[in-house]
C-alpha angles and dihedrals in degrees: 000000000000093000089050090051091050093050091050090049091050091053097044101086093051091047094047093050089048090052094050093046118124098017100152137022118304112233113215109203118207108192091200136073121271119276105042128100095266087058100039094052100057091041092058096041101039096079089055095041088053090056092051091051097037094231136082121279112208119199114213126185112215103162122211135006093330090063091054091043093053096056091038091057100034117114110283093240099112095249094110123056132165147193117255130197089214101191099042094045095048088047090052092051088060091060103033140020108237122194088252129053116218091194091067097053116113101242118218096182149275126292097194142346114218119222113218125209121212111217135180129227113250084228093058127079093240115108101152131022093254090064089072091068089069099053114131097182126050112283111234108230115192117221144133134231130037098273101358117160091258090054093049090048091054091050096049094043093053089047095050097041096038105237128128119252141191126188118233105201123219128180093245150331095293092055094047090057089051092046090051096047093050094041101251086131134023103220137004140177123223137148109301095238091057089063102045099091095047090046089057090048092049091241094133138019121240114235115163142347115230091225143094090242140039121259128229090214088069107032116204097016112130125234133220088263089059091061095036098254101110090128086076093062093097091065095086141104096301100185097200138178123214140166132212121300114265094030105153113263090237092057090044089054093048091052094043092051092048091049093047091050091047091053093049093048117114091244097053094043089052088049094050091047092049091054094042095242119160110251101216103125120175121193134189126344095000090061093040086060088048089056087053091050095049090050089048094052096046092047087052089060095036096121091047094052095044090047091051092048092045091052092050095220 
């Protein structure tokens, strides 16, 4: 009887914690302005996540480092979660030391991983990806942000294929598209859906899918695997969800399970399809392994990324 009593006592704290969670609304912080993918996704999923958890889920935009810092430093009780641009933030961590450390977040999973398509300007000489190898002058790669995913993809592609590159910086994706069409840059990588109309009109030339496999939306366009660079596939728009460092494993599991079930719901699947988001969710331990893989790959190219940033190209 004593052994049984001790066993019950030992389990009590975890049981009590599970019973108390969640006991108030969950705040879902978006460290980006309204309107982009990192904002649209939580706003579409939060009503269904709220049903799964049985409490309200409130989406709050706090753009910039302060947004990340708020859910990094929030109490580790599972009541604050946040969106994370995994690749971009881990790359930034290589070149600066922010007040928050994205490597220490407790990751619930990935909602979606965007597949970028490299295209060439019709005013450039690049008609296929192999043409880049022969470039004598720096290839002008259109992008935005300091170390955004498209910028990193430009850096890594130039490193692996051996061509010089310089980044032409625009204010956002829409400006990148305009710049490519009118010849202000030679190549650029953005989400595949953003290029489809321009491909149909012949405004841009398809070069390479940043993916392990080909895509029926752009028939005949080669993938990273076709040129032996499939290991770079993880450097993509990994739209991740995390909670505060130190959050107990059982709470992380509850949140991850609820997030996964919300994403798989009929309502959210319809929402994702209507907005043409990729539906490649990854929840729990498989995604935590992906986080480790992304860190490993970026650290492998640490000197290349730092050199590029230092040169200001």
